[in-house]
Every structure is written in C-alpha cells, then in structure tokens.
N, C-alpha and C positions, 0 to 999 in steps of 0.2 A: 236276367229275368226279374230278380227281386227288386232291383233298383227301378226298372221300368214300371213294375206293378205298383210300387209304393208311390212313385211320381204321378202315375195316372190317378191314384186315389186322391191326391191333393188337387190335381188339375181338373179332372173330369167328374169326380163324384158329386160335388155340389150341383153341377148343372144337370147331370143325369137324374139325381134325386128330384130336382125341381121338375124335370120333364115327366117324371112318373106321378107327380101330384095329380090328384083327381081320379086316378084309377082305383078300382076296388081291391086294394092290396093292403095287407097288414104292414106294420112298420118294419118288422124284421125281413119280410119278403121283399119289400121295396128296397131296403138297404142291400140285401143279398143280390138282387138283380142289378142294382146300380154298381156295386163293387165288382161283380163278376164281369159286367159289360166293360167297365173301365179297364180292368186288368187284362181282359181278353184282347181288347183293341190295342193296348200298349205292347203286349208280349207276342202277338201274332206275327209281326214282321221279323222278330228275332227267331221265332220258331221256324218260320218259312226259310229264312236265310241259312239257318243252321241245319235243319232236318228236311227241308224241301216240302213240308206239308204243314197244315194248320188244322187243329181240331175244330169240328163244326159244332159239337154239342157241349162245349165247355161250360156254357151258361147253365145248362141242365145239370151237369155234374156238380158244379159249384153250389147250386141251390140245394141239391140233395145232401151235401156234406156240410153245409154252413153251420147247422146246429150242433154238429159233432166236433168242430174244431175247438171251440171253447173248452168243453169238458176234457178233450184230449190234452190240450196244453196245461189246463189246470191240474189234472191228475199227475202229469209229468213233473210239474213244478213242485207240487206238494210232496210227491214221492221222493224227489231228489233232496228236498229239505229235511225230511224225517228219516232218510235212510241211515245216517250215522247213529241215530238214537233208537229207532224202531225198525230194524231191517225187515222183520216179518210183515209189518204193516205196509212198508214200502213195496215189498214183493207182491202183496195183495193188490195194491193200487196199480202196479205194473201189469198184473194179470188182467184187471178190469180195463186198463188202458189198451191192452192188446186187442180186446173185443171191439173197442171203439175204432182202433186202427184197422181192424179187419173189415169193419163196416165201410170205412172210407175206401179201402182197397177194392172191396166188392163193388161199390158204386163206380169206381174208375173202370173196372173190368166190364161192368154191365154197359155203361155208356160208350166206352171205347169199342165194344163189340157190335154196336148198332150199325146197320148198313150206312155206307157213305159217311163214316165218322170222321174222315179226314179228307181234305182237298189239297191238291198240289198245284192247281192251275194258278198262275200269277194273276190273271185277270179276276178269277173267282175270289182269290184272297183279297184283292183290292176292294171288291164289292162287299165282302164280308166285313172288312175293316171300315168301310165307308158307311155301314148301316148306322152305328151309333152317332156318327157325325151328322148323318142325314136327319136323324131324329132331333138332334139339337137344332139343326137349321130349320126344321119344320116348325119348331116352337117359335122361332123368330119371324116366320112368314106372317103376313097379314091373313086374317081368317078367310078372306075371299079368295086367296090363292092356294089355300091348303087342299081343297078338293082336286085341283089339277095336279098338284104334286103327288097326292096319294094315288091318283089314277096312273101316273107314270110309274110309280113304285109297283103298283099292282100288275102292270104290264111287264116290267123288267124281272120281277121275282120269278114268275113261272118260266120265263125264257132261260134264266140262269139255272133253274132246277132241271129243265129238260137238257140243257147243255151238259150239266154234270152227270146226268143219268145215262146219256148216250154212251154206248160201248166204245171204248178206246180202240184205236187201230193197233192192236198188239197181238202177239201170238198167244194161243192158249197155253196153260201150263203143260210141261212135258209129261208124257206117259212113260218114257224111257230115258235115254240119254240124249241131251241136246247140247251141242258145242257150237257156240256162236263166236266167230272171229269178227270182232267189232272193227268197223272202218275208222281207224284213228290216224290215218295219214302215215307218216314215217314213224312207226312205232308198233307196239304189241299190246293187245288186250284180248284175252280169251275167256269167255264165260262158259263154265260147265254147269249144266242144270240137270237135276233128276227130281222126281216128285218130292223127295225129302228136303231139297234145298239147293243152294247154288254156291259155286266157288269161282272167284275171279282171279285169274292168273295174269298179272301185270295190268296196268291201268292207263297206258298210253301217255302221250305228252299232255300238258295242261290244256292246250287249245282244243284237244279232241273232245273235251267235256264228257268223259266217260260216265260220270255220275248221272248226268242228264240222259245219256243214252240208255243206261240201265233202267232209269225210271220210265222211260218211254217203252221199254220192254216189259214193264210191270214188275220189275225186281225191286223189292223194298228191303230185303234182308240177305246177307251173305254169310254162309257158314264159315268161310275163310277168305281172306285176301292174301294172295301170294306176291311178295315183292321179290322178283327173281334176282335182280342185281341193281345196284344204285346208279342208274342212268336215267336221264330225263325222258327219253323216248319210251321207256318201259314203266316207270313209276311216277312220272310227273303229275299224273292225275290222282295219285293214291290218297293224298291228304284230303282232297274234296270228297272222294268216295267214302272214306272212313267217317268224315264229319256229316255227310248227307244221308248215308244209309246205316241201317243197323248191321253191325259187323260183330261176329262172335270171336274170331281169331285172326291174328296177323302172323303169317309165316315169313320170316326174314332170314337170309343166310348169315347176317352179321359178319360180313367180310371185313378184313382189316382196312380196306379202302371204303370210304363212305361218301356222302354227298348231301347237298341241302334238301333234295326232295325226299331222300330216305329219312333224314332227321325230322323233317316236317311231318312225314307220315307217321313215324313212331311217336312223335310228340302228340299228334292228334289221337292216336290209339291210347296213349297213356291218359290223356285228358278225359277220354270217354270210357275209361275202364275196360278197354279191350285187351284180352290176353295176347301177349307177344311171345312167339316161340322161335327160338333159334333152330334153324333147320339144317340138317346134314343128311348125307347119303345114308339110306337105311331106314329113315323115318317113313311113316305111313299115316294116311288119313282115310277114314271110311265115312261115307255119306250114303245111307241106303245100300244099293247094289254097286255104287261107284267106289272104287278103291284108287287112291292116289299114292303112288310109291315114289319116293325121292331117290333119284339115281345119282345126283351130283348137287352140290360140291361135297368133297370129303374133308375140306379144311377151310380155314378163314383166309389163307393166302397172306401176302405181304402188302404193305401200303403202296408198293410200286408195281404190283402185279395187275395185269389187265383184267378188269372184272368180267369182260366178255368170256373169259376162260373159266370163270367160277360162278356162273349163275345157277339158280335152282333149275334142274332138269327133272321133269315129271313124266312118269308113265301112268296114264289114266286108263283103268280097266273097268269095263262094264260088260258082264257076261263074257262072250267070246271076242269082244271088240277091244282093241288097244289103241290108244292115241299117245304118241310121243311128242311132248311139248318141250322144245329145245331152247327156248329163249334165244340168246345169241351164241350158244355153244356150238361151234362147228365140229366137223368130223375129227379134228385132232383131239377133241374131248369125247364126243359121243360114240365114236367107233368102238371104243372099249367098254361101253356101258351096257350094250344090249346086242344079243346075237340071235334074235328070233324075229319072226314076222310081226309087224304092226299094221293095222288097217289104216290109220290116220297119222300123217306126219306134218307137224308144223315146221316148215323149212327154216333152218337156222339163219339168224342175222339178216333177215329181210331179203334173203336171196343173194347175199354177197358171194364172191368167188370162193369156191371151196373145192380144192383139188381131190379130196377124198369122197366127194358126194356120190359119184357114180358107183364106187365100190360099196358104199353104205346102202345105197338103194338096192343093190343086188342082194344084200343081206336082209334088209328090212322088208322089201317087196310091198310097199304100201299101196292101198287102193286109191286113197285120196291124199293129196298134198296141198298145203295152203301156204302161200307167201303173203306176209303182212308188210306192206310197204306203201309209201306215199307216191301219188302221181307226180311225175316230173321232179323227183327228189334229186338233191345235189350229189348223191353218192353213186348214181347209175344203177341202183337196185331195181329189179333183179338183174344180175349179170348174165350175159349171153351164155357163158359156159355153164352156169347153173341151170338156166332154162333148157339148154341142150341135153344135159344129163337127165333132167326130169322128164322131158319129152321122149327120151329114149328108153325110159323104164316101162316095160310092158304092163298093160292093164291099168295104168295110172291116170287118174283124172286130176288135172292141175287147176287150182283156183288162185286168184290174186285179188287182194283188196283194192289195189289201185285201179283195176279194170272192172271187177265184179262187185265192188262195194262190200257190204256186210255179207258174210258167208255163214250159212247155218247147216250143220251136219247133224242128222238125227239117226238114232239106232235103237232097236229093241233088244240089243245084246247079241244079235246075229247079223241082221241085214242093215245096210247103210243107205241113206238118201241124203242128197245135198241140194240146196237151192241158194240163189244169190239175189241181192237187192237190185241188180241191174241186168 
C-alpha cells in the first residue's frame, strides 16, 4: 500500500494538481485533494483484492486529517531526539501527540461510520477508480466536447448511486440461531450466526469461493474460523476467508499431520494478526447465547494417522437446541463422545458408509440431518447404506447440499425451521 501510494504521488499528483487549477481552493486544500485522490486511486485495487471492499469517503477523511499529520510526525521526531536528555519534556510531547493521534482516530471512526462507507461491488470499484482518470481525460478534451462528456457523467453517477443503495438480496440478521450449510460441492462449510456474531466451521475447497458466499450473505466479520482438520475439501478456502474478512480467532487442532492449505491459512492469520488457538477436547467458546463445546480431538495424533479420525468435533448449543458438527469423524470416533439427544446432526464424512450410524441415530435421535456433498462426486457419496439408516430414523428430516443447495436451519432456542435454496 505504501509503495503504491508513493508511486501515485509521483505519477498522478502533478496532473491532478493541474486539473484543480482555477477552482476556488487554497493551496493546501488543492494539494490535499490531489494527494488523497492519487493515493486512493492507487491503493483501492489492493484494498479490494485483499479485503473485498474499498472505502468511499477516503478523500473526506484524508482532507480532515491532513493538517494533523505534520504536527504528529514533528512531535514524534522531536520527542525521540530529546528523550535521552530530557525525558520529562519528551513525555510531555508524547502526551500532546496522543491528542493529535486521538483526533486522527476520531476522524477515521466518524467517516468510517457514515452510511455506505464501503463498497464491495467490482463494477462500482472500477467506476470509483475511473473517476480521477476521467477528470484527467476531461482536461484533454476539446472545450466543445466537454458538455457532452459531463452530461454522460451526470447520467451515470445517479444510476451508480441507486445501484449501490438498492437492498441486496440477502437474509436479514438472525434474531436467534441460524446455521447455514453452504453449498460447496464435495466439502464442508458451516456458518453459525447469532445476533452477537458468526462462527465459520470449515471453509470448503478453494473453488467453492466461500469468502464470496459469505459476503453475499452480508457477513463481513467472523468471531472464529474453525479448521477442523487439514484436508482440502474442508479448509481449502480458509486462507481466502481469513484474508478477505475480519476474523477474530482461528481454532486449529494442530495435528501431527499437516498440509499446504492449513499452512497457508495459519500464515494468513499470522500476517493479519489473528489469534490462533490450539484446540482440544474440553475447550469451549461462547458467543451470546451460543455455546460451542469441543468434543474431539484429545490428542495431536501421529504423522501417519488418518486426520479424518482426529478432526475438531463440535457440539453447538443454543437454548434447548443442540447441533452436532462431526466434520469427517465417523461413529468409530463420535459414538463415544455423546450419549444424549441432539436436534441437528451434520452427517459425518459427506455421507460415506458408516456401519455404526444406525446405532448412533437411535442414541442421538436428531430432528434434522444434513449431508454436505457434491453432485456426481467421484466417491459415491452419500452411500446407499447411510441414506437407508437416515431414512429409517423416526421423525428425521434429511437434507443434502447436492440436491437442496444451501440449507438454512433457524431456531429460537426451542423450535426449529429449515429451508433450502432449491
């Protein structure tokens, strides 16, 4: 970002300053507008690629803080120089500088809190970036062509504004518990939402573009990202999610066996300063009324052990409703973890053959079961024996992402409802 901003100052600033000649602006305001426009145009593509959105009012924010940057840097420099000789005076300068920094932070919060302060649409970002270039091009047009160009701009600008203000086709925020089983093909990605925030359990394969799906659902921040075990179909999209969305915590089992997608996700978390927690059976996480209890794994295993037998298995509890999220752990693991009823069951391992499933269903007695698998997958999931066991379970409603698409289950802590995308 810094290199792009400095490069834009050298390349664009002289032309933008020239374009602002003749307007009733003071010299410092003209320079502030030119610098802010140049830097904003250069850094916007990087911000969009990295975070999926671009600030709209950065020009206003920069103008508000322009006069404070010089004093802040000057006070910091003088304070660092005199600190060895006059520590008390340096401390006084640091105190004063704190107020200048507080003003800058307040401006950032004020502008960032304005309505529609960010846009994430690719086309809208291109229009935003094209505005300073259009101004430069307008200066080069013959005077007799400028009215037509301005008329076109006057037509496009309101259209873009209406487009951005139109409500997006997304679900309203949850009033209770909402569990969304994302359609990721042959893989897993489960989004748990409550009014206080969201947790993402697995992120599907890279081609599922889970980060993009989350943004389409209006999710911009995750309280936690859970990497159940290091396999592509479960955490292949984790790195992009961590880089594109604001993430508070990453939960990882830190098994003895690892893989490139886990390493990439953890590296992204480290780069962005996200806390990484090694997760074991007995750990718990609370988010409002939602409680996540880790049932498995109880160890790191060995480098030769199958990671499908050591994933993070979660019990999500909201009021009187329990959801068992098994990842790829089949009944040879899960049968000994829980011996009471759950209302929602994420069927293990995409519905693969599991001889102990019928017995476990008699123990758990779920109301809703969900299989996450890809249409026409090479593994034959879900297996006929698994489907037979699920269909034989009394009072069970079965959903499959390969047939139903995205599946949404909602609860107020007592009652359940489910709907599908197809």
